[in-house]
N, C-alpha and C positions, 0 to 999 in steps of 0.2 A: 606276144602282141606284135603284129607287123607294123610297117611304117604308116600305112593309112589310118589304122585305128589310133596310132600314136598321135598323128596330126589332129584327129578328132578330139582326142583327150586334151591336147594343148588348147585347141579352140574352145573346148567346153569350159575350161577354167579361166580362159583369158578374160571373158566378160566379167567374171566374178572378181578377178584380180584388178580390173580397171574401174571397179565401182567402190573404191575406197576400202578394199579388203586387206590393207596392209597394216592394220592396227595391231594391238596386242602387245604384251610385254616383250621387249627386245625385238619387236618386228615379227614375232612368231605367230603363225596361225595355221589351222589345219589344211587350208587350201595350198599354201606355199609348201608345207612339208609333204603333202601328197604329191605335188608336182615333182619335187626333188627325188622322192623315192621311186616314182614311176620312171624318171630319167635313169636312175641307177639300175633299175631292172632292164631297161633297154641296153644300157652300156655293158651289162654282164654278158649279153648275147652278141656283142660286137667284137670281132677279131680283125684288127687292121695290120697285124704283123706280116702276113703273107701276101697282102695286096701289092701288085707291081706298082712302082712309083708313078708310072704313067696313068694309073687309075686311082691313085690314093688321093682322097679329098681330106683336107685338114683345115682347121680354123686357127689362124695365127693371132695371138693376143698379147696385150701388154697392159699393165696397170701402173697408175701413179698413186703414191701413198704419202701419208704424212710423216713417215719414218720407216724404220727397218724392222720393228718389233711389234707384231700384232698382239702378242701376249702382254705387252706393256701399254696397250691402248692405241697404238698406231692403226690407221684405218685406210682402206681403199678410198680414193677420192675421184678416180676416173678409170674407166675401162674402155679400151679400143680393140677391135678385132676385124680381121679381113679373111675371107675364105680363099683357099687355093683349090681350084677344081681341075682335076686331071692335069696337074703340073703347071697350071696357069693362074696367076693372081687375078681374081675376079674383081668386079666393081661392087660386089655385095659386101658391105661393111657395117660395123656396129660401133657406136660411140655414145657414151653417156658420162656425165658427171654424177657423183654421189654426194648426198647431203652430208655436210660436216659443219657443226655449229660452234666449234671452238677456234681459237686463234691459230693461224698457220705460222710456222717458223719463217723467218726471212729467207732462209736457205731454200725451203720448199717453194715459196713464192717466186723467188728468182729462177729456180730450176724449171718449174712447170709453167710459169706465167699465170697461175691461178691465184685468186684472192678469196677472202672470206665471203665477199658479196656474190661471187660466182657459185659458191657451194651452198649458201644458205637456202637458196630457192631450188636446188637440185632435188630429184627424187631420192627417197631413202635407199640405202644400200640394198635392203632386201628386195625392193622392186627392181633395182638395176640388175642384180644377180639373176632374178627370174627372167628378165628380158634377155640377158646375155645367154642363159642356158637355152631359151627358146631359139635364139639365133644359131647356136652351135649344134643343138640337138645331140646326136650321138657321134659327131665327128671327133677324131683325135685332136687335141690341142697342141700347139707349138708355141714356145716362148724362148727368148734368148736368155741363157743362164737362168733356168726356170725355177730355181729354189725360192727366189723372192715371190714369184707369182704363186707357186705351190703352197708356201706357208701361209700367205694371206687368204687364198681361196679356201684352204682347209679350215683355218681358224674362223673365217666368216661364216662358212656353211654350218659349222658346228654351233657357233654362237647364235646365229639367226634361225636356223632350221633344225637344230638338234640332230644333225646327220653328217656323216663324213662326206668329203668331196671325192668322188670316185672317177671323175674324168681322167683319162690318160693324158699326161702332159709330156710331150717330147721336147727335148732340149737341143737347140742348135749345136751346142758344144760337142755332142757325141758324133755329129757329122763332120765338123772340121777337125776333130781329132784323127779322123781317117783321111779326109781330103788333103790335109797338109799338117802332119803331126809336128813339124818343125816350127810352126807359128809360135811366136812369143807374145802375141797380143790377143786380147779377148774382148775389148770393148766393142760394142755394136758399130760405132762409127769407124773404128779402125778396120774391122773386117769388111765393112761396106766399101771403104776406100780401096782396100786391097783387091776387091773383086769389081772395082769400077762401078759401084752403085752410088749415084748421087745422094748425099746426105742432106735431108731437109726435115723440118718439123721435129727435130730431136727433142726428147723429153715431153712430147705430147703423146698420150696413150695411143691414139690412132696413127699418128705419124710414125711412132716406133714400131707399131704392129705392121705397117706397110713396109718399112725398111727390113724388118725381120722376115717378112714373107718373101721379099725379093732375095734376101740372103739365103733363105731355106731353098728356094728354087735353084739358086746358083750352086749351092752345096750338093743338092741332089744330083745335078749334072756331074759334079766331080766324083762323087762316090760311085755313080753308075759307070763311069769310065774305068773304075777300079774293079768292076765285076759284081757290085752289089745292086741287086734289082729290087729289093724290098727291105723293110725294116728288120725282119728276121735275120737276113744275111748281114746287115750292118752290125747288129748286136753280136752275131757269131764272130765277125771279123775283129771287133773290139775285144771279145773274150780271148781270142787266139793271141793277140798281140799286147794284151795288158800285162 
């Protein structure tokens, strides 16, 4: 299936998804699962590894969660994303809260600035994930220290849609391991300050996604100076020096 038929497919189910089709046990329904599986078929035909960095489009994303362990009941409560188009951070972004009807810990409230009242009226996570996947389509995803995002996305997709999460997630850490392997820090704000990126809206999903996008662009510049022109060459360099 080419891109245009894919867009038609998305538009065809969008109306159904917007007419209260998000019911069912654990948020599962055939329309949602069909959408996810169609996305997966598109992803299987996408190879971003050899695309030159100047032509590589990615979606940088971040999530806020109620804790660190999705298998113990912690959940995504917000998702933010921004696109990088041909090496430039675009104005095209995504942000949504996700419904959560249990008490938040004081730590999460203080960290994110979110409250129970903010989340009680938010759309269900199944709907938020569908909207997010519509936004990113077949673009590779980027996150800062991506294990957190990866574990929650995998768990949520399996729980809500009975299917694995197959989107490729690229981690900023594999770039700065090459750009400056002597760095002893890894927090997003520390790396941003090192590269003179103003830090603002920290621990807000969209704010962190924007910071990560700026950091990604800066790191791409650094690895390009070292002779890496695409992701394949970055991974080959890491393999040589690991």
